[in-house]
ChimeraX commands (.cxc) that place a marker at each C-alpha (Angstrom):
marker #1 position 67.55,-92.17,47.83 radius 0.5
marker #1 position 70.45,-92.47,50.21 radius 0.5
marker #1 position 74.21,-92.82,50.00 radius 0.5
marker #1 position 76.78,-93.33,52.75 radius 0.5
marker #1 position 80.05,-91.57,53.43 radius 0.5
marker #1 position 82.24,-92.64,56.36 radius 0.5
marker #1 position 79.30,-94.43,57.99 radius 0.5
marker #1 position 76.82,-91.58,57.58 radius 0.5
marker #1 position 73.69,-91.78,55.47 radius 0.5
marker #1 position 73.07,-88.94,53.01 radius 0.5
marker #1 position 69.61,-88.41,51.53 radius 0.5
marker #1 position 68.88,-86.83,48.17 radius 0.5
marker #1 position 66.22,-84.23,48.90 radius 0.5
marker #1 position 64.26,-82.68,46.04 radius 0.5
marker #1 position 62.83,-79.96,48.30 radius 0.5
marker #1 position 66.04,-78.91,50.11 radius 0.5
marker #1 position 67.52,-75.52,49.22 radius 0.5
marker #1 position 70.98,-76.33,50.61 radius 0.5
marker #1 position 73.25,-79.33,51.20 radius 0.5
marker #1 position 73.27,-79.73,55.00 radius 0.5
marker #1 position 74.84,-81.88,57.73 radius 0.5
marker #1 position 75.04,-81.83,61.50 radius 0.5
marker #1 position 78.18,-83.99,61.60 radius 0.5
marker #1 position 81.26,-81.76,61.84 radius 0.5
marker #1 position 83.58,-84.76,61.34 radius 0.5
marker #1 position 82.44,-85.19,57.72 radius 0.5
marker #1 position 83.56,-81.71,56.69 radius 0.5
marker #1 position 86.81,-80.54,55.14 radius 0.5
marker #1 position 87.88,-77.05,54.10 radius 0.5
marker #1 position 85.72,-75.78,56.96 radius 0.5
marker #1 position 85.08,-72.06,56.62 radius 0.5
marker #1 position 83.26,-69.60,58.85 radius 0.5
marker #1 position 80.91,-67.34,56.92 radius 0.5
marker #1 position 78.20,-65.07,58.12 radius 0.5
marker #1 position 75.28,-66.84,56.46 radius 0.5
marker #1 position 72.60,-66.39,59.13 radius 0.5
marker #1 position 70.41,-68.94,57.36 radius 0.5
marker #1 position 67.40,-70.32,59.21 radius 0.5
marker #1 position 66.42,-73.81,58.16 radius 0.5
marker #1 position 62.96,-75.19,58.85 radius 0.5
marker #1 position 61.93,-78.79,58.35 radius 0.5
marker #1 position 58.49,-80.28,57.76 radius 0.5
marker #1 position 58.34,-81.48,61.37 radius 0.5
marker #1 position 58.56,-77.80,62.46 radius 0.5
marker #1 position 62.12,-78.21,63.75 radius 0.5
marker #1 position 64.13,-75.03,63.20 radius 0.5
marker #1 position 67.91,-74.69,62.97 radius 0.5
marker #1 position 70.35,-71.93,62.07 radius 0.5
marker #1 position 73.66,-72.18,60.24 radius 0.5
marker #1 position 76.66,-69.90,59.96 radius 0.5
marker #1 position 79.28,-72.22,58.49 radius 0.5
marker #1 position 79.92,-73.90,55.15 radius 0.5
marker #1 position 82.36,-76.57,54.08 radius 0.5
marker #1 position 83.09,-79.41,51.67 radius 0.5
marker #1 position 82.23,-83.10,51.95 radius 0.5
marker #1 position 84.22,-85.69,50.02 radius 0.5
marker #1 position 82.54,-89.01,49.32 radius 0.5
marker #1 position 85.19,-91.76,49.20 radius 0.5
marker #1 position 83.78,-94.39,46.86 radius 0.5
marker #1 position 84.90,-97.96,46.21 radius 0.5
marker #1 position 87.25,-98.13,43.20 radius 0.5
marker #1 position 85.82,-94.86,41.86 radius 0.5
marker #1 position 87.26,-91.38,42.13 radius 0.5
marker #1 position 86.03,-89.33,45.12 radius 0.5
marker #1 position 83.01,-87.09,44.72 radius 0.5
marker #1 position 83.25,-83.63,46.33 radius 0.5
marker #1 position 80.20,-81.63,47.26 radius 0.5
marker #1 position 80.96,-77.99,48.06 radius 0.5
marker #1 position 79.02,-75.39,50.03 radius 0.5
marker #1 position 77.64,-77.88,52.53 radius 0.5
marker #1 position 76.07,-76.03,55.46 radius 0.5
marker #1 position 77.00,-77.20,58.95 radius 0.5
marker #1 position 73.89,-77.11,61.12 radius 0.5
marker #1 position 74.56,-77.86,64.78 radius 0.5
marker #1 position 72.05,-80.39,66.13 radius 0.5
marker #1 position 70.82,-81.61,62.76 radius 0.5
marker #1 position 70.39,-85.39,62.69 radius 0.5
marker #1 position 70.09,-85.92,58.92 radius 0.5
marker #1 position 72.48,-85.27,56.05 radius 0.5
marker #1 position 70.83,-83.86,52.93 radius 0.5
marker #1 position 72.06,-83.38,49.37 radius 0.5
marker #1 position 69.87,-80.81,47.64 radius 0.5
marker #1 position 68.85,-81.98,44.17 radius 0.5
marker #1 position 67.94,-78.37,43.29 radius 0.5
marker #1 position 71.51,-77.21,44.02 radius 0.5
marker #1 position 72.98,-80.01,41.92 radius 0.5
marker #1 position 70.70,-78.97,39.07 radius 0.5
marker #1 position 71.73,-75.31,39.46 radius 0.5
marker #1 position 75.40,-76.36,39.34 radius 0.5
marker #1 position 74.91,-78.04,35.98 radius 0.5
marker #1 position 74.05,-81.63,36.87 radius 0.5
marker #1 position 71.19,-83.90,35.96 radius 0.5
marker #1 position 70.18,-86.33,38.71 radius 0.5
marker #1 position 69.22,-89.63,37.14 radius 0.5
marker #1 position 67.39,-92.46,38.91 radius 0.5
marker #1 position 67.71,-95.74,37.00 radius 0.5
marker #1 position 67.33,-99.40,38.00 radius 0.5
marker #1 position 67.70,-98.71,41.73 radius 0.5
marker #1 position 70.78,-96.53,41.34 radius 0.5
marker #1 position 71.41,-92.77,41.36 radius 0.5
marker #1 position 73.71,-91.00,38.91 radius 0.5
marker #1 position 74.93,-87.44,38.39 radius 0.5
marker #1 position 75.49,-86.32,34.82 radius 0.5
marker #1 position 77.38,-83.11,34.20 radius 0.5
marker #1 position 75.32,-81.41,31.50 radius 0.5
marker #1 position 78.17,-79.57,29.72 radius 0.5
marker #1 position 80.84,-82.29,30.01 radius 0.5
marker #1 position 78.62,-85.35,29.74 radius 0.5
marker #1 position 80.44,-87.09,32.61 radius 0.5
marker #1 position 78.31,-89.55,34.57 radius 0.5
marker #1 position 79.08,-90.55,38.18 radius 0.5
marker #1 position 77.18,-93.09,40.25 radius 0.5
marker #1 position 76.42,-91.51,43.62 radius 0.5
marker #1 position 74.12,-93.96,45.35 radius 0.5
marker #1 position 71.68,-96.80,45.43 radius 0.5
marker link #1:1,2 radius 0.2
marker link #1:2,3 radius 0.2
marker link #1:3,4 radius 0.2
marker link #1:4,5 radius 0.2
marker link #1:5,6 radius 0.2
marker link #1:6,7 radius 0.2
marker link #1:7,8 radius 0.2
marker link #1:8,9 radius 0.2
marker link #1:9,10 radius 0.2
marker link #1:10,11 radius 0.2
marker link #1:11,12 radius 0.2
marker link #1:12,13 radius 0.2
marker link #1:13,14 radius 0.2
marker link #1:14,15 radius 0.2
marker link #1:15,16 radius 0.2
marker link #1:16,17 radius 0.2
marker link #1:17,18 radius 0.2
marker link #1:18,19 radius 0.2
marker link #1:19,20 radius 0.2
marker link #1:20,21 radius 0.2
marker link #1:21,22 radius 0.2
marker link #1:22,23 radius 0.2
marker link #1:23,24 radius 0.2
marker link #1:24,25 radius 0.2
marker link #1:25,26 radius 0.2
marker link #1:26,27 radius 0.2
marker link #1:27,28 radius 0.2
marker link #1:28,29 radius 0.2
marker link #1:29,30 radius 0.2
marker link #1:30,31 radius 0.2
marker link #1:31,32 radius 0.2
marker link #1:32,33 radius 0.2
marker link #1:33,34 radius 0.2
marker link #1:34,35 radius 0.2
marker link #1:35,36 radius 0.2
marker link #1:36,37 radius 0.2
marker link #1:37,38 radius 0.2
marker link #1:38,39 radius 0.2
marker link #1:39,40 radius 0.2
marker link #1:40,41 radius 0.2
marker link #1:41,42 radius 0.2
marker link #1:42,43 radius 0.2
marker link #1:43,44 radius 0.2
marker link #1:44,45 radius 0.2
marker link #1:45,46 radius 0.2
marker link #1:46,47 radius 0.2
marker link #1:47,48 radius 0.2
marker link #1:48,49 radius 0.2
marker link #1:49,50 radius 0.2
marker link #1:50,51 radius 0.2
marker link #1:51,52 radius 0.2
marker link #1:52,53 radius 0.2
marker link #1:53,54 radius 0.2
marker link #1:54,55 radius 0.2
marker link #1:55,56 radius 0.2
marker link #1:56,57 radius 0.2
marker link #1:57,58 radius 0.2
marker link #1:58,59 radius 0.2
marker link #1:59,60 radius 0.2
marker link #1:60,61 radius 0.2
marker link #1:61,62 radius 0.2
marker link #1:62,63 radius 0.2
marker link #1:63,64 radius 0.2
marker link #1:64,65 radius 0.2
marker link #1:65,66 radius 0.2
marker link #1:66,67 radius 0.2
marker link #1:67,68 radius 0.2
marker link #1:68,69 radius 0.2
marker link #1:69,70 radius 0.2
marker link #1:70,71 radius 0.2
marker link #1:71,72 radius 0.2
marker link #1:72,73 radius 0.2
marker link #1:73,74 radius 0.2
marker link #1:74,75 radius 0.2
marker link #1:75,76 radius 0.2
marker link #1:76,77 radius 0.2
marker link #1:77,78 radius 0.2
marker link #1:78,79 radius 0.2
marker link #1:79,80 radius 0.2
marker link #1:80,81 radius 0.2
marker link #1:81,82 radius 0.2
marker link #1:82,83 radius 0.2
marker link #1:83,84 radius 0.2
marker link #1:84,85 radius 0.2
marker link #1:85,86 radius 0.2
marker link #1:86,87 radius 0.2
marker link #1:87,88 radius 0.2
marker link #1:88,89 radius 0.2
marker link #1:89,90 radius 0.2
marker link #1:90,91 radius 0.2
marker link #1:91,92 radius 0.2
marker link #1:92,93 radius 0.2
marker link #1:93,94 radius 0.2
marker link #1:94,95 radius 0.2
marker link #1:95,96 radius 0.2
marker link #1:96,97 radius 0.2
marker link #1:97,98 radius 0.2
marker link #1:98,99 radius 0.2
marker link #1:99,100 radius 0.2
marker link #1:100,101 radius 0.2
marker link #1:101,102 radius 0.2
marker link #1:102,103 radius 0.2
marker link #1:103,104 radius 0.2
marker link #1:104,105 radius 0.2
marker link #1:105,106 radius 0.2
marker link #1:106,107 radius 0.2
marker link #1:107,108 radius 0.2
marker link #1:108,109 radius 0.2
marker link #1:109,110 radius 0.2
marker link #1:110,111 radius 0.2
marker link #1:111,112 radius 0.2
marker link #1:112,113 radius 0.2
marker link #1:113,114 radius 0.2
marker link #1:114,115 radius 0.2
view
């Protein structure tokens, strides 16, 4: 499943361990941290990351959705939202009738995040 933010496509990835992007322009609250994370993709491409930030999805007539701890990976061509991280942060990811929703488990809030 994919969603767009400011012209970029974001993919929900059930095997990703981190939210990642290679597009610096999408990030806010950019912060240098010594992460020294090595990321390897199925096509044997390898990248390293040392920075994290926040991405805010501006949505039509709906409040913005912020995703924190997004890793900036120089050279990466895809933007990934890690389903596992969303789950760890207390969200259910729900696929229904061609749409994607996040439901906060404790608060019960539901937000549509994609199609």
